[in-house]
DRENPA-3360 file (N, C-alpha, C; in nm, 2 decimals, always signed):
BEGIN
1 = XXXXXXXX = -6.74/+3.79/-0.66/-6.75/+3.79/-0.52/-6.88/+3.73/-0.48 ~ -6.88/+3.65/-0.37/-6.99/+3.58/-0.33/-7.08/+3.66/-0.24 ~ -7.21/+3.67/-0.26/-7.31/+3.74/-0.18/-7.41/+3.64/-0.14 ~ -7.45/+3.64/-0.02/-7.56/+3.56/+0.03/-7.69/+3.62/-0.01 ~ -7.79/+3.54/-0.06/-7.91/+3.59/-0.11/-8.00/+3.66/-0.01 ~ -7.99/+3.63/+0.11/-8.08/+3.69/+0.21/-8.02/+3.82/+0.26 ~ -7.90/+3.85/+0.24/-7.84/+3.98/+0.29/-7.82/+4.09/+0.19 ~ -7.89/+4.07/+0.07/-7.88/+4.17/-0.03/-8.01/+4.24/-0.07;
9 = XXXXXXXX = -7.99/+4.35/-0.12/-8.11/+4.42/-0.18/-8.06/+4.47/-0.32 ~ -8.14/+4.47/-0.41/-8.11/+4.52/-0.55/-8.16/+4.66/-0.56 ~ -8.08/+4.75/-0.60/-8.12/+4.89/-0.63/-8.07/+4.92/-0.77 ~ -8.10/+5.04/-0.81/-8.07/+5.08/-0.94/-7.92/+5.09/-0.96 ~ -7.84/+5.11/-0.85/-7.70/+5.13/-0.86/-7.62/+5.00/-0.86 ~ -7.68/+4.89/-0.84/-7.61/+4.76/-0.83/-7.64/+4.69/-0.70 ~ -7.57/+4.59/-0.67/-7.59/+4.50/-0.55/-7.52/+4.57/-0.44 ~ -7.59/+4.59/-0.33/-7.54/+4.64/-0.21/-7.60/+4.57/-0.09;
17 = XXXXXXXX = -7.53/+4.58/+0.03/-7.58/+4.52/+0.15/-7.69/+4.60/+0.21 ~ -7.74/+4.55/+0.32/-7.85/+4.62/+0.39/-7.81/+4.77/+0.43 ~ -7.69/+4.78/+0.47/-7.64/+4.92/+0.52/-7.62/+5.01/+0.40 ~ -7.63/+4.96/+0.28/-7.61/+5.05/+0.16/-7.47/+5.07/+0.12 ~ -7.37/+5.00/+0.19/-7.23/+5.01/+0.15/-7.19/+4.89/+0.07 ~ -7.12/+4.92/-0.04/-7.08/+4.81/-0.13/-6.98/+4.72/-0.05 ~ -6.99/+4.59/-0.06/-6.90/+4.50/+0.01/-6.78/+4.46/-0.08 ~ -6.70/+4.56/-0.12/-6.59/+4.54/-0.21/-6.46/+4.57/-0.13;
25 = XXXXXXXX = -6.46/+4.58/+0.00/-6.34/+4.61/+0.07/-6.24/+4.49/+0.07 ~ -6.12/+4.51/+0.03/-6.02/+4.40/+0.03/-5.99/+4.35/+0.17 ~ -5.96/+4.22/+0.18/-5.94/+4.16/+0.31/-5.83/+4.22/+0.39 ~ -5.72/+4.27/+0.33/-5.61/+4.33/+0.40/-5.66/+4.46/+0.46 ~ -5.73/+4.54/+0.39/-5.78/+4.67/+0.44/-5.88/+4.64/+0.55 ~ -5.96/+4.54/+0.54/-6.05/+4.51/+0.65/-5.97/+4.47/+0.77 ~ -5.87/+4.39/+0.76/-5.79/+4.34/+0.87/-5.72/+4.47/+0.94 ~ -5.66/+4.55/+0.86/-5.60/+4.67/+0.91/-5.70/+4.76/+0.98;
33 = XXXXXXXX = -5.82/+4.77/+0.93/-5.92/+4.85/+0.99/-5.96/+4.80/+1.13 ~ -5.98/+4.67/+1.14/-6.02/+4.61/+1.26/-5.90/+4.61/+1.36 ~ -5.78/+4.59/+1.32/-5.66/+4.60/+1.41/-5.65/+4.75/+1.46 ~ -5.67/+4.84/+1.37/-5.66/+4.98/+1.42/-5.78/+5.02/+1.51 ~ -5.89/+4.97/+1.48/-6.01/+4.99/+1.57/-5.98/+4.93/+1.71 ~ -5.93/+4.81/+1.71/-5.90/+4.74/+1.84/-5.79/+4.82/+1.92 ~ -5.69/+4.86/+1.85/-5.59/+4.94/+1.92/-5.64/+5.08/+1.97 ~ -5.73/+5.13/+1.89/-5.80/+5.26/+1.94/-5.88/+5.24/+2.07;
41 = XXXXXXXX = -5.95/+5.13/+2.07/-6.03/+5.10/+2.19/-5.94/+5.07/+2.31 ~ -5.83/+5.00/+2.29/-5.74/+4.98/+2.40/-5.68/+5.11/+2.45 ~ -5.64/+5.20/+2.35/-5.59/+5.33/+2.39/-5.68/+5.41/+2.47 ~ -5.81/+5.42/+2.43/-5.91/+5.49/+2.50/-5.93/+5.44/+2.64 ~ -5.93/+5.30/+2.65/-5.95/+5.24/+2.78/-5.83/+5.28/+2.87 ~ -5.71/+5.28/+2.82/-5.59/+5.32/+2.90/-5.60/+5.46/+2.94 ~ -5.64/+5.55/+2.85/-5.66/+5.69/+2.88/-5.76/+5.71/+2.99 ~ -5.87/+5.64/+2.98/-5.98/+5.65/+3.08/-5.93/+5.61/+3.22;
49 = XXXXXXXX = -5.84/+5.50/+3.22/-5.79/+5.46/+3.35/-5.70/+5.57/+3.41 ~ -5.62/+5.63/+3.33/-5.53/+5.74/+3.37/-5.61/+5.86/+3.42 ~ -5.72/+5.89/+3.36/-5.80/+6.01/+3.39/-5.89/+5.99/+3.51 ~ -5.94/+5.87/+3.53/-6.05/+5.85/+3.63/-6.01/+5.76/+3.75 ~ -5.90/+5.70/+3.75/-5.86/+5.61/+3.86/-5.74/+5.67/+3.93 ~ -5.76/+5.69/+4.06/-5.65/+5.75/+4.14/-5.60/+5.64/+4.23 ~ -5.47/+5.61/+4.22/-5.41/+5.50/+4.31/-5.41/+5.55/+4.45 ~ -5.43/+5.45/+4.54/-5.42/+5.48/+4.69/-5.28/+5.47/+4.73;
57 = XXXXXXXX = -5.22/+5.58/+4.79/-5.08/+5.56/+4.84/-5.08/+5.48/+4.96 ~ -4.97/+5.40/+4.98/-4.95/+5.32/+5.09/-4.80/+5.30/+5.12 ~ -4.77/+5.27/+5.25/-4.63/+5.24/+5.28/-4.59/+5.11/+5.24 ~ -4.46/+5.10/+5.21/-4.41/+4.97/+5.17/-4.28/+4.95/+5.25 ~ -4.27/+4.83/+5.31/-4.15/+4.79/+5.38/-4.11/+4.65/+5.35 ~ -3.98/+4.63/+5.34/-3.92/+4.50/+5.31/-3.81/+4.47/+5.40 ~ -3.81/+4.35/+5.46/-3.70/+4.32/+5.56/-3.56/+4.31/+5.48 ~ -3.46/+4.35/+5.54/-3.32/+4.35/+5.49/-3.24/+4.26/+5.58;
65 = XXXXXXX = -3.17/+4.17/+5.52/-3.08/+4.07/+5.60/-2.97/+4.15/+5.66 ~ -2.93/+4.12/+5.78/-2.82/+4.20/+5.85/-2.69/+4.19/+5.77 ~ -2.67/+4.07/+5.70/-2.54/+4.06/+5.63/-2.52/+4.16/+5.52 ~ -2.63/+4.20/+5.46/-2.63/+4.30/+5.36/-2.60/+4.44/+5.41 ~ -2.63/+4.47/+5.54/-2.60/+4.60/+5.59/-2.46/+4.62/+5.64 ~ -2.39/+4.52/+5.67/-2.25/+4.53/+5.72/-2.14/+4.53/+5.61 ~ -2.18/+4.54/+5.48/-2.08/+4.54/+5.37/-2.02/+4.68/+5.36;
% end
């Protein structure tokens, strides 16, 4: 696996990134993680809209052609 020299630190346990987490996550798992994270953010945003936004009620009218009323 390729590691950039400036983003690594060497410790007794082996090569790790700055955050201390080994960078051995497979690309499919990384993709699924970010897709799930994105879906979670969208779900939370939708739930926040439902909880905090109240729609303003208003009247609606639409003209009807007289030909349609005489059937």
